[in-house]
C-alpha positions, 0 to 999 in steps of 0.5 A: 054723688059726683060733681057731674051728676049734681050739675046735671040734676041742677041744670034739670031744675033740681035744687034739693040735695040733702045729705049728699056726699061731695067730698073732694069733688071739683065744682070750681066756677060752678053756677049753683045759686039757691042750691039746698045742700043741707047736712051735706058733706063738701069737705075738701071740695073745690068750690072756688069762684063758684056761685052759691048765692042764697044757698042752704048750707045748714049743718053742712061739712065744709072743712078744708073746702076751697072757697076762694072768691066764691059768691056766698051772699045771703047763704044760710049755714047755721052750725056748718063746719068751715074749719081750715077752709079757704075763704079768702076774697069770698063774698059772704055779705048778709049771710047767716053763719050763726054757731058755725065752726070757722076755726083756723079758716082763712077769710083774708080780704073776704066781704062779710058785710052784715054777716051773722056770726053770732056764737061762731067759732073763729079761733085762729081764723085769719080775717086780715083785711076782711070787711065785717062792717055791721056784722053780728059777732055777739058771743063769737070766739075770736081768741087768737084770731088775726084781724089786721086792718079789718073793718069792724065798724058798727059791728056787734061784738057784745060778749065776744072773746077777743083774747090775744086777737091781733087787731092792729090797724083794725077799724072798730068805729061805732062797734059794740064791745060791751062785756067783750074780752080784750085781754092780751089783744094787740090793738096798736093803731086800732080805731075805737071812734064812738065804740061802746066798751061798757064793762070791758076789762081793759085793766093794765092794757096799753091804749096809748095814742089810740082814737077813742073819740066819743067812745063809751067806757061807762063802768069799765075797768081801766085800772092801771090802763095806759092812755098816754097821748090817747084821744078821748075827746067827748069820751064817756068815762062815767063810773069808770075805774081809772085807779092808777091809770096813766092819762099823761098827754091825753086829750080829754076835752069835754070828756065825762068823768062823773063819779069815775074812780081816779085814785092814783091816776096821772093827768100830766100835760092832759087837756081837760078843757071842758071835761066834767070831773068826778065831783061834777066840776067842769074845767075850762082850762088845760091842767096837769093833775096828779091824784094821789089820795082818794077823795082829795081836793083838786089842786089849785095850782098847775103842777107837773110830777115826773116820776119816770123819765125816758129820753132817746139818745142819738148822735151822728158820731156813732153808727145809726140804728138799722132796725127797731132800736135806738143807740141809747136810752136815758131813763130814771124810775123803778127798774124791772129786769125780765129774765131771758124768755124762750118759746115755752107756751105756759099752757103746755109747759113745753117748747112750741114750734121747734122748727119755726123761728117766726112763731117761736119769736112771737111766743117769746114776745107774748111771754115778755108781754105777760111779765111786763103786764103783771109788773104794771109795765108795757113795751113802751117802758122797755129801755134795753133788750138782749136778743140771743140767736142760735143762728144769725141767719135768722136775724131778719126773721126775728127782727120782723116779729120784734118790730111789731112790738116797738116803734122805731122812733122810741124803741129801746137800745138792743144787743143781738148775738149768736150763741153756741146753744140755747136752753132746750135747743130753742132758736131764739131767747130775748131778755129786757130791762124796763123802767116804770112808774 
């Protein structure tokens, strides 16, 4: 069936078009509300700006289909295939796409309010700026998906896989993330206000300066997690494992730490006013705490222990930084020397993206992050980096990726040079030195 025949039959009142072949057909801007395309083949078709509200697309093949700005509100598309489809700015409000395949699909700025994506596959999907408020993403696979500044408020992400997802600037207020996978996810500037993080493994993750007001971490693994400067006002940390966690400078006012394991955790300059401590005692003043022994009595006097110090050096008598680095860093503590990393994917054991310096740099930074995490460090602990380029013309591109991992105000000192050749003829190699507790 071609587009002309479909439109003629639809205009005549027909709505059921089961298992029809509309591959590569041009239906751009067509008015097709309530159409029934069950099990149909629409791969490669152009349906951009079309009206498909309340359509039946169950089991349909929409791989590589063009659906930019398309009205898809209230559709049913269970088990449908949208792999590599273009759905940017589409309206999918209150639709049902359970178990659908949206791997590598583009949903940038799409309206997905109230959508059902339970058990859906969204690996490498682009959801930047998408509105997923009240969405059901339980058991969905969002690994390596990009959710930059996405609205996930009140979304259900129970048992969802967000490993290596890009969540920078996303809003997860009131979201349910119980038993979700967040390992290696990028969560800088992410908002977790009153989110439910029950039994999520956040061990070793950098959660510094994030908004966790009223969030629930009950029974959550926070071993070696970094909460420096985080806002944990009224947070529920009952039975949480905070072994060796760093809560220096965190706001823990009125937080509930009942029976939490705080062995080796540090609370230097933390605000614990009104917090319920593991033994049930309520604190009414700000205290600095350093828990070095299990079941140790709480200290009677305020004390401050600084194992590691880090200070940015700046002088007007030397050239000012022109990127995400500082003139110098003064640091003391345990030193970590990370060997030069190139764009080898450890899962493949070989170089990836041979001609793409942006993606090579991203892989390099992921490799460095994995090593830092294993050593109990984060990018915040890095004091010096060395960047080696095959071509200095790639400097701006590499610098753009590099800047995602370092705050210019506290970024490490850096050297960047062009070299004649790099191992395996890669385009970029980066090494670093970190100072950790």
